[in-house]
C-alpha positions in Angstrom: 17.8 13.3 0.6 14.6 15.1 -0.9 12.2 13.0 -1.5 11.9 14.0 -5.0 15.3 12.8 -6.1 15.4 10.4 -9.0 18.6 9.3 -10.3 19.2 10.7 -13.8 20.1 7.9 -16.3 23.6 6.7 -16.7 24.2 9.0 -20.0 23.5 12.1 -17.4 25.8 10.8 -14.6 23.6 8.6 -12.9 23.3 7.6 -9.1 25.3 9.6 -6.8 28.3 7.7 -5.3 29.1 9.0 -1.5 31.5 7.2 0.9 29.3 5.6 3.6 31.2 7.2 6.3 29.9 10.8 5.1 26.2 9.6 5.6 26.9 7.9 9.0 27.1 4.5 7.9 29.7 2.2 9.7 32.3 1.3 6.8 33.6 -1.6 8.8 30.3 -3.4 8.7 29.8 -2.5 5.4 32.8 -4.2 4.4 31.7 -7.2 6.5 28.6 -7.4 4.5 30.6 -7.4 1.1 33.3 -9.6 2.3 30.4 -12.3 3.6 28.8 -12.1 0.1 32.0 -12.1 -1.9 33.2 -15.0 -0.5 30.3 -17.2 0.0 30.2 -20.7 -1.5 27.3 -19.6 -3.7 29.0 -16.1 -4.9 32.0 -17.7 -5.7 30.6 -20.8 -7.6 27.6 -18.8 -9.6 28.7 -14.9 -8.9 27.0 -12.2 -7.7 26.3 -8.6 -7.0 25.7 -6.4 -4.6 24.6 -2.9 -4.4 23.9 -0.7 -1.1 22.0 2.5 -2.0 21.3 4.6 1.3 19.3 7.9 1.3 19.9 8.0 -2.4 23.4 7.7 -2.9 25.4 4.5 -3.9 27.4 3.8 -0.9 28.9 0.3 -2.0 28.8 -2.0 -4.7 30.7 -5.3 -5.4 30.5 -7.7 -8.4 32.1 -11.2 -8.3 32.5 -13.7 -11.6 31.8 -17.1 -10.2 33.4 -20.2 -11.5 30.7 -22.5 -12.4 27.9 -19.7 -14.0 26.4 -16.3 -13.9 27.5 -13.5 -16.4 31.1 -14.0 -17.0 32.5 -11.5 -16.4 30.1 -10.2 -13.8 30.2 -6.2 -13.7 27.8 -3.3 -13.3 26.0 -3.6 -16.9 25.9 -7.5 -16.5 22.0 -8.5 -17.4 21.4 -11.3 -14.9 18.6 -14.0 -15.0 17.3 -13.5 -11.4 13.7 -15.3 -12.7 11.1 -14.9 -9.7 13.0 -12.5 -7.4 11.7 -9.8 -9.8 8.2 -10.4 -8.5 8.3 -8.8 -5.5 10.1 -5.7 -6.8 7.5 -5.7 -10.1 4.3 -6.1 -7.7 5.6 -3.1 -5.2 5.8 -1.3 -8.4 2.1 -2.0 -9.7 1.0 -0.9 -6.2 2.7 2.7 -6.0 1.4 3.0 -9.7 -2.2 1.9 -9.0 -2.1 4.4 -5.8 -0.7 7.1 -7.9 -3.1 6.4 -10.9 -6.1 5.1 -9.3 -8.5 7.5 -11.0 -7.3 6.1 -14.5 -6.2 2.6 -13.8 -6.9 -0.9 -11.9 -6.0 -4.3 -11.7 -8.9 -5.2 -14.9 -6.7 -2.3 -16.8 -5.7 -4.1 -20.3 -1.8 -4.3 -21.3 -2.8 -4.2 -25.0 -6.1 -3.9 -24.9 -8.2 -3.6 -28.3 -6.9 -0.4 -29.6 -4.1 1.9 -28.8 -6.1 4.0 -26.6 -7.2 1.5 -24.6 -3.4 -0.3 -23.9 -1.3 0.4 -20.9 1.8 0.1 -23.2 0.5 2.0 -26.5 3.6 1.6 -28.0 3.1 -2.3 -28.6 0.4 -0.9 -31.5 3.3 -0.1 -33.4 4.1 -3.9 -34.0 2.1 -6.4 -35.3 1.3 -9.0 -32.5 1.6 -12.5 -33.1 -1.8 -13.8 -31.3 -5.0 -11.7 -31.0 -5.6 -13.5 -27.2 -2.9 -11.3 -25.9 -5.3 -8.1 -26.1 -7.3 -9.8 -23.1 -4.2 -9.7 -20.7 -4.8 -7.7 -18.0 -2.4 -6.1 -15.4 -3.9 -8.5 -13.0 -3.0 -11.3 -15.2 0.6 -9.9 -15.5 1.3 -9.7 -11.6 -0.3 -13.0 -11.0 1.6 -14.9 -13.3 -1.6 -16.0 -15.2 -1.5 -14.4 -18.8 -1.2 -17.3 -20.5 2.2 -17.5 -21.8 4.2 -20.3 -22.3 7.5 -20.1 -19.9 10.2 -20.1 -22.3 12.1 -17.1 -21.4 13.9 -15.3 -24.7 16.0 -13.5 -22.4 18.1 -16.3 -21.5 20.6 -16.1 -24.0 23.0 -17.4 -25.2 21.1 -20.4 -25.3 19.8 -20.9 -28.9 16.6 -22.3 -28.1 15.6 -19.6 -25.7 16.8 -16.7 -28.0 14.5 -14.7 -30.2 15.5 -12.9 -33.0 15.7 -9.0 -32.7 16.0 -9.4 -29.0 18.3 -6.5 -27.6 18.4 -6.9 -23.8 16.3 -6.7 -20.4 14.6 -3.6 -21.1 12.3 -5.4 -23.8 10.8 -8.3 -21.6 7.2 -6.9 -21.9 7.2 -6.5 -25.6 9.1 -9.5 -26.0 6.0 -11.1 -24.2 3.5 -9.3 -26.0 4.8 -9.8 -29.3 6.9 -13.0 -29.6 6.3 -15.4 -26.7 3.4 -17.9 -27.7 0.2 -18.0 -25.2 -0.8 -21.3 -24.4 -3.8 -20.4 -23.6 -5.9 -17.4 -22.9 -5.4 -15.1 -19.7 -6.9 -16.9 -16.6 -6.7 -18.0 -13.1 -4.0 -21.0 -13.9 -0.2 -20.1 -13.1 2.2 -20.0 -15.9 5.4 -19.2 -14.2 6.6 -16.8 -16.6 
């Protein structure tokens, strides 16, 4: 696998899918892992997905629809509420981003800022902000969960009390947080569970 490999979008073919044995992976051990996942009490009750990527190739995937919860049905395109498990992925991505752009961005960079030019997300200026305090949110606030946001989560549809009008899905989390979700205070050192 080339270090420069990045999977194309799903519209352009998506990830490379390969038989595990082609890459030297023991298919029997991989099957045992899937059997364990697919038949565990938690997975059969709440559903689950398991995706294995090795050397830039998808070598296996499994989706189990739970009897008590989770996406119904659970499939490759399901959006699931994974809550805090995304913190480690997001934190790692931010670390790589900060390292790669260290001459331009740091933990004190503003997500929204006072202007389009000062913003890490300039597109946010295409929409009206619901609270001027959001201009003070820095990258460090986002990764330490101290942005000042309330903890209701608009992406947990179909609960009507948590579903914001015009919310289209998981790719809009940052936009929704910065535009629609209320702040309970200024960005600060206190944890907000968002």
